[in-house]
C-alpha positions in Angstrom: 0.9 -26.9 11.3 1.8 -23.1 11.4 -0.6 -20.8 13.2 -2.6 -18.5 10.9 -1.6 -14.9 11.3 -4.5 -12.7 12.4 -2.7 -9.4 12.5 -4.9 -7.1 10.3 -1.9 -5.1 9.0 -0.2 -8.3 7.8 -3.4 -9.6 6.2 -3.7 -6.2 4.5 -0.2 -6.6 2.9 -0.4 -10.3 1.9 -2.0 -9.8 -1.5 1.2 -7.9 -2.5 3.5 -10.9 -1.9 5.0 -12.1 -5.2 4.1 -8.9 -7.1 6.5 -6.7 -9.1 7.0 -3.0 -8.5 6.4 -1.3 -11.8 6.2 2.4 -11.0 6.8 5.1 -8.5 4.0 7.4 -7.4 4.5 11.0 -6.4 1.2 12.6 -5.3 1.4 16.3 -4.4 -2.3 17.0 -4.6 -2.7 17.3 -0.8 -4.3 20.6 0.3 -1.6 21.0 3.0 1.2 20.8 0.5 2.4 17.4 1.8 3.7 15.2 -0.9 2.9 11.5 -0.6 5.0 8.7 -2.2 4.1 5.3 -3.2 4.6 2.4 -5.7 2.5 0.4 -8.2 2.7 -3.3 -7.7 1.4 -5.7 -10.4 0.5 -9.3 -9.7 -1.3 -11.7 -12.1 -2.9 -8.9 -14.1 -4.0 -6.8 -11.1 -2.5 -3.4 -10.3 -2.2 -2.3 -6.7 -1.5 1.4 -6.1 0.2 1.8 -2.7 0.8 5.0 -0.9 3.0 5.2 2.2 0.9 6.9 5.0 1.3 7.5 8.7 -1.5 5.1 9.5 -5.0 4.3 8.1 -6.2 7.7 9.3 -3.0 9.5 8.3 -1.8 10.5 11.8 0.2 7.7 13.3 3.4 5.6 12.9 3.0 3.8 9.6 0.5 2.2 7.1 0.6 1.2 3.4 -2.7 2.4 1.8 -3.6 0.1 -1.1 -6.0 0.6 -4.1 -6.7 -2.5 -6.1 -7.3 -1.9 -9.8 -8.0 -4.8 -12.2 
């Protein structure tokens, strides 16, 4: 039996598997004039708005910030 993945970043991304990218997001509302880019993924009637960030705090190597919207 495969071992369950316990990596929190992988667990964070798993709900997106099988979804369809339906839109591109361009957010230039940052007070430091930094534009953020992302995508909208739809899966089984649920929309996930995802922004590509440096990390959860916005200062490191990489993280996908996800908002779930039913």
